C-alpha positions as CSV (number, residue, x, y, z in Angstrom):
1,M,0.0,0.0,0.0
2,N,1.6,3.3,-1.1
3,E,1.9,6.2,1.3
4,Q,-0.6,8.4,-0.6
5,Y,-3.3,5.8,-0.5
6,K,-2.6,5.0,3.2
7,N,-3.0,8.8,3.9
8,S,-6.4,8.6,2.1
9,L,-7.5,5.7,4.3
10,D,-6.4,7.5,7.4
11,L,-8.3,10.6,6.3
12,F,-11.5,8.4,5.8
13,V,-11.2,6.9,9.3
14,D,-10.6,10.4,10.8
15,N,-13.6,11.8,8.9
16,A,-15.8,9.0,10.0
17,Q,-15.0,9.7,13.6
18,R,-15.5,13.4,13.2
19,I,-18.9,13.0,11.6
20,K,-20.0,10.3,14.1
21,K,-19.2,12.6,17.0
22,A,-21.0,15.6,15.4
23,F,-24.2,13.7,14.4
24,V,-24.5,10.9,17.0
25,W,-28.3,10.7,16.4
26,Q,-28.0,10.1,12.7
27,N,-27.9,6.8,10.8
28,A,-24.4,5.4,11.2
29,M,-24.3,4.3,7.5
30,V,-25.2,7.7,6.2
31,N,-22.6,9.3,8.5
32,R,-20.0,7.0,7.0
33,L,-21.2,8.0,3.5
34,A,-20.7,11.6,4.4
35,A,-17.2,10.8,5.5
36,L,-16.5,9.0,2.3
37,L,-17.7,12.0,0.2
38,Y,-15.3,14.3,2.0
39,T,-12.5,11.7,1.5
40,A,-13.2,11.5,-2.2
41,E,-12.5,15.2,-2.4
42,N,-9.4,14.7,-0.2
43,K,-10.8,17.1,2.4
44,I,-11.1,16.9,6.2
45,A,-14.8,16.6,7.1
46,D,-16.2,20.0,8.1
47,D,-18.9,19.1,10.6
48,Y,-19.8,22.8,11.0
49,A,-20.4,23.2,7.3
50,I,-22.4,20.0,7.2
51,R,-24.5,21.2,10.1
52,E,-25.0,24.6,8.5
53,S,-26.2,22.8,5.3
54,Y,-28.4,20.5,7.4
55,E,-30.1,23.6,9.0
56,L,-30.5,25.1,5.5
57,I,-32.4,22.0,4.4
58,K,-34.7,22.2,7.5
59,E,-35.4,25.9,6.7
60,N,-36.5,25.1,3.2
61,T,-38.5,21.9,3.7
62,G,-41.5,20.8,5.6
63,L,-41.4,18.7,8.8
64,F,-42.3,15.5,6.9
65,S,-40.3,16.1,3.8
66,S,-38.2,13.3,2.4
67,F,-35.3,15.7,2.5
68,R,-35.3,15.2,6.3
69,G,-35.1,11.5,6.0
70,N,-32.2,9.0,6.1
71,S,-30.4,10.8,3.3
72,A,-30.4,14.2,5.1
73,I,-26.8,14.1,6.3
74,S,-25.4,12.8,3.0
75,I,-27.2,15.6,1.1
76,A,-26.0,18.1,3.7
77,A,-22.4,16.8,3.1
78,L,-22.8,17.2,-0.6
79,L,-24.2,20.7,-0.2
80,S,-21.3,21.7,2.1
81,L,-18.9,20.6,-0.6
82,S,-20.6,22.7,-3.3
83,T,-19.5,26.2,-4.1
84,D,-23.0,27.7,-3.6
85,K,-25.1,25.6,-1.2
86,E,-28.2,27.9,-1.3
87,T,-28.5,27.8,-5.1
88,Q,-27.7,24.1,-5.2
89,L,-30.4,23.3,-2.7
90,A,-32.9,25.5,-4.6
91,N,-32.1,23.7,-7.8
92,T,-32.4,20.3,-6.1
93,L,-35.8,21.2,-4.7
94,S,-36.9,22.3,-8.2
95,V,-35.8,19.1,-9.8
96,Y,-37.4,17.1,-7.0
97,D,-40.8,18.8,-7.8
98,T,-40.3,18.1,-11.5
99,M,-39.6,14.4,-10.8
100,K,-42.7,14.2,-8.6
101,N,-44.7,15.8,-11.4
102,A,-43.4,13.0,-13.7
103,K,-44.9,10.5,-11.3
104,F,-41.7,9.5,-9.4
105,R,-42.7,8.9,-5.8
106,A,-41.4,10.9,-2.8
107,S,-38.6,9.0,-1.0
108,D,-34.9,9.2,0.1
109,Y,-34.0,7.8,-3.3
110,L,-35.8,10.5,-5.1
111,V,-34.0,13.2,-3.0
112,V,-30.6,11.8,-4.0
113,A,-31.7,11.4,-7.7
114,A,-32.9,15.0,-7.8
115,Y,-29.6,16.2,-6.3
116,Q,-27.6,14.2,-8.9
117,I,-29.5,15.9,-11.7
118,A,-29.3,19.4,-10.2
119,A,-25.6,19.0,-9.6
120,N,-24.6,17.5,-12.9
121,T,-26.4,19.4,-15.6
122,T,-27.7,22.9,-16.3
123,S,-31.1,24.2,-15.4
124,D,-32.2,24.3,-19.0
125,Q,-31.6,20.6,-19.2
126,Y,-33.5,19.6,-16.0
127,L,-36.8,18.8,-17.7
128,R,-35.1,16.8,-20.5
129,T,-33.0,14.8,-18.1
130,V,-36.0,14.0,-15.9
131,E,-38.0,12.9,-18.9
132,R,-35.0,10.6,-20.0
133,A,-34.8,9.3,-16.4
134,K,-38.5,8.5,-16.4
135,A,-38.2,6.8,-19.8
136,F,-35.4,4.6,-18.5
137,Y,-37.3,3.8,-15.4
138,D,-40.6,3.0,-17.2
139,S,-38.7,0.7,-19.6
140,M,-37.1,-1.1,-16.7
141,K,-40.4,-1.4,-15.0
142,T,-42.0,-2.9,-18.1
143,N,-39.2,-5.5,-18.4
144,H,-39.0,-6.3,-14.6
145,R,-42.2,-5.2,-12.9
146,F,-41.4,-6.8,-9.6
147,L,-37.7,-5.9,-9.5
148,T,-38.0,-2.2,-10.4
149,G,-38.8,0.2,-7.6
150,Q,-37.8,3.3,-5.8
151,D,-34.2,2.0,-5.3
152,D,-33.8,2.3,-9.1
153,Y,-34.5,6.1,-9.1
154,I,-30.8,7.0,-8.5
155,F,-29.6,4.8,-11.4
156,A,-32.4,6.1,-13.6
157,A,-31.2,9.6,-12.9
158,M,-27.6,8.7,-13.8
159,L,-28.8,7.1,-17.0
160,G,-30.9,10.2,-17.7
161,L,-27.8,12.4,-17.3
162,S,-25.8,10.2,-19.7
163,D,-25.7,10.4,-23.5
164,I,-27.0,6.8,-23.8
165,D,-29.9,6.3,-26.1
166,V,-32.9,5.0,-24.0
167,H,-33.9,2.2,-26.4
168,S,-30.3,0.8,-27.0
169,G,-29.4,1.3,-23.3
170,V,-32.4,-0.7,-22.1
171,K,-31.7,-3.4,-24.7
172,S,-28.1,-3.6,-23.5
173,M,-29.3,-4.0,-19.9
174,E,-31.6,-6.8,-20.9
175,Q,-28.8,-8.6,-22.7
176,L,-26.5,-8.3,-19.7
177,Y,-29.3,-9.4,-17.3
178,A,-29.9,-12.5,-19.4
179,A,-26.2,-13.3,-19.3
180,L,-25.6,-12.5,-15.6
181,K,-28.8,-13.6,-13.8
182,P,-27.9,-17.3,-13.9
183,E,-24.6,-16.5,-12.1
184,F,-26.1,-14.6,-9.1
185,L,-29.0,-15.1,-6.6
186,S,-30.6,-11.6,-6.3
187,G,-32.4,-10.4,-9.4
188,N,-32.7,-6.9,-8.0
189,S,-28.9,-6.7,-7.5
190,V,-28.3,-8.0,-11.0
191,Q,-30.5,-5.3,-12.4
192,A,-28.4,-2.7,-10.5
193,L,-25.3,-4.3,-11.8
194,T,-26.5,-4.0,-15.4
195,Q,-27.2,-0.4,-14.9
196,V,-23.7,0.2,-13.7
197,L,-22.2,-1.7,-16.6
198,V,-24.3,0.2,-19.2
199,L,-23.1,3.5,-17.6
200,G,-19.6,2.3,-18.4
201,E,-20.6,2.4,-22.1
202,E,-18.5,-0.6,-23.0
203,V,-20.9,-3.4,-22.7
204,S,-19.6,-5.9,-25.3
205,E,-17.2,-7.7,-22.9
206,A,-18.8,-6.4,-19.6
207,A,-20.3,-9.7,-18.4
208,T,-17.1,-11.5,-19.1
209,R,-15.0,-8.9,-17.1
210,V,-17.5,-9.0,-14.2
211,L,-17.4,-12.8,-13.9
212,A,-13.6,-13.0,-14.2
213,L,-13.3,-10.4,-11.4
214,R,-15.8,-12.2,-9.2
215,D,-13.8,-15.4,-9.6
216,S,-10.6,-13.5,-8.7
217,F,-12.2,-12.2,-5.5
218,R,-13.6,-15.6,-4.6
219,S,-10.2,-17.1,-5.0
220,Q,-9.1,-14.8,-2.2
221,G,-12.1,-15.6,0.0
222,I,-13.8,-12.3,-0.7
223,R,-17.5,-12.3,-1.8
224,L,-18.4,-9.1,-3.6
225,D,-21.3,-10.9,-5.3
226,K,-23.8,-10.4,-2.5
227,E,-26.9,-8.2,-2.5
228,Y,-25.5,-4.8,-1.8
229,T,-22.0,-5.2,-3.1
230,L,-22.8,-6.7,-6.5
231,S,-22.9,-3.2,-8.2
232,S,-19.5,-2.5,-6.6
233,L,-18.2,-5.5,-8.6
234,G,-19.5,-3.7,-11.7
235,V,-17.7,-0.5,-10.8
236,L,-14.4,-2.3,-10.2
237,S,-14.8,-4.1,-13.5
238,L,-14.9,-0.8,-15.3
239,L,-11.5,0.3,-13.8
240,P,-8.4,0.2,-16.0
241,G,-6.2,-1.7,-13.5
242,D,-5.4,-5.4,-13.8
243,R,-7.6,-7.8,-11.8
244,E,-4.9,-8.9,-9.4
245,S,-4.1,-5.3,-8.4
246,I,-7.8,-4.5,-7.9
247,V,-8.4,-7.6,-5.7
248,S,-5.3,-7.0,-3.7
249,D,-6.2,-3.3,-3.1
250,V,-9.7,-4.1,-1.9
251,S,-8.4,-6.9,0.3
252,E,-5.7,-4.7,1.9
253,T,-8.2,-1.8,2.3
254,Y,-10.7,-4.1,4.0
255,E,-8.1,-5.6,6.4
256,F,-6.7,-2.2,7.3
257,L,-10.1,-0.6,8.0
258,R,-11.2,-3.6,10.1
259,T,-8.4,-2.7,12.6
260,Q,-9.5,0.9,12.9
261,K,-11.7,2.5,15.6
262,G,-15.4,2.4,14.4
263,F,-14.8,-0.3,11.9
264,G,-14.6,-3.4,14.0
265,N,-17.0,-6.4,13.8
266,W,-19.4,-4.8,16.3
267,S,-19.5,-1.5,14.5
268,I,-20.0,-2.3,10.8
269,A,-21.2,-5.3,8.9
270,K,-18.9,-7.1,6.5
271,Q,-21.0,-6.2,3.4
272,E,-20.9,-2.5,4.1
273,L,-17.2,-2.5,4.9
274,L,-16.5,-4.3,1.6
275,L,-18.7,-1.7,-0.2
276,L,-16.7,1.1,1.4
277,S,-13.4,-0.6,0.6
278,A,-14.4,-1.1,-3.0
279,A,-15.4,2.6,-3.2
280,L,-12.1,3.8,-1.8
281,V,-10.2,1.6,-4.3
282,A,-12.3,3.0,-7.1
283,F,-11.6,6.6,-6.0
284,K,-7.9,5.7,-5.9
285,F,-8.0,4.6,-9.5
286,V,-9.9,7.8,-10.5
287,D,-7.1,9.8,-8.9
288,D,-4.4,7.8,-10.6
289,V,-5.8,8.2,-14.1
290,K,-7.6,11.5,-13.8
291,G,-7.4,13.2,-17.2
292,G,-6.5,9.8,-18.7
293,I,-8.4,6.6,-19.3
294,L,-11.3,7.3,-17.0
295,T,-13.7,10.0,-18.2
296,T,-15.1,12.7,-16.0
297,T,-18.5,11.1,-16.6
298,L,-17.4,7.7,-15.2
299,S,-15.6,9.4,-12.3
300,T,-18.9,11.2,-11.4
301,S,-20.8,8.0,-11.9
302,I,-18.6,6.1,-9.4
303,T,-19.4,8.7,-6.7
304,N,-23.1,8.5,-7.5
305,I,-23.1,4.7,-7.6
306,V,-21.6,4.6,-4.1
307,I,-24.2,7.0,-2.9
308,A,-26.9,4.8,-4.4
309,Q,-25.5,1.7,-2.7
310,Q,-25.2,3.4,0.7
311,T,-28.7,4.9,0.4
312,A,-30.1,1.4,-0.4
313,I,-28.3,-0.2,2.6
314,A,-29.5,2.6,5.0
315,A,-33.0,2.5,3.7
316,A,-33.1,-1.3,4.1
317,A,-31.7,-1.0,7.7
318,A,-34.3,1.7,8.5
319,A,-37.1,-0.4,7.2
320,S,-35.9,-3.5,9.1
321,A,-35.7,-1.4,12.3
322,A,-39.2,0.0,11.8
323,A,-40.6,-3.5,11.2
324,S,-38.9,-4.8,14.3
325,S,-40.2,-1.9,16.3
326,S,-43.8,-2.4,15.1
327,S,-43.7,-6.1,15.8
328,N,-42.6,-5.4,19.4
């Protein structure tokens, strides 16, 4: 592990502790995502700026708004990293309303999707992007009625932001789904995986690369082919590094983080820690080849995919806790 990457991991651990102390009442998974977002920008977490952005969200939304849900701290972290948080929030709220008018349903996922669109395109393209996102979503719903739900909103937004043709993009996803579904248990996770691979825009050998990388991880006793980490396997398969280096980096990152305060067995589940480890490795490759092989679009997509994954885990955990509470 080179010194620069070790410093990045130290920064992530420190950021996680800072945000945990500042927002003890918030979802631990979302706090770790906020720490990761700052680390991706190579910045020390500014809990004051995050709190300021969080208060701004509260000032501009109602008590029961989805903006105050599980995603609040991650959105506040993103706002705190933007150059003009007031304008960015106003734009996000505008896109959110446009998406609801297009029949997307209010949820944490929709908040994140709206932020992605507001942050990654210009205001004159908001409506077109939302319409493209809805076209992708409706096509996925048509093909996979019971798999497609609110957890696909974020990927639909990313696809809407891309230059990928809706018809050919959905066709590629279906081809990938047919090739990959026999290899994995969760149909929902395979659908997310196909969305990641299509965003990479090089789908001809995508399934082969994913399966080869899965086997390389398995040979080292690492299972990235589980429900919440399968799309991470897709992200890693898009990176320009060789398989052995990617597997080694993820393994080393996981083992290092496991020894750090706040990342032990009692603090974070294996699947989430693997997801974070894969994300940190992906960001490392983005830094290594910035301006080279990886495009700005893919670099942005990696961040957004990580946000989608963490939002899905946090939402699932919240739903599980709510169900447990109601049953008791």
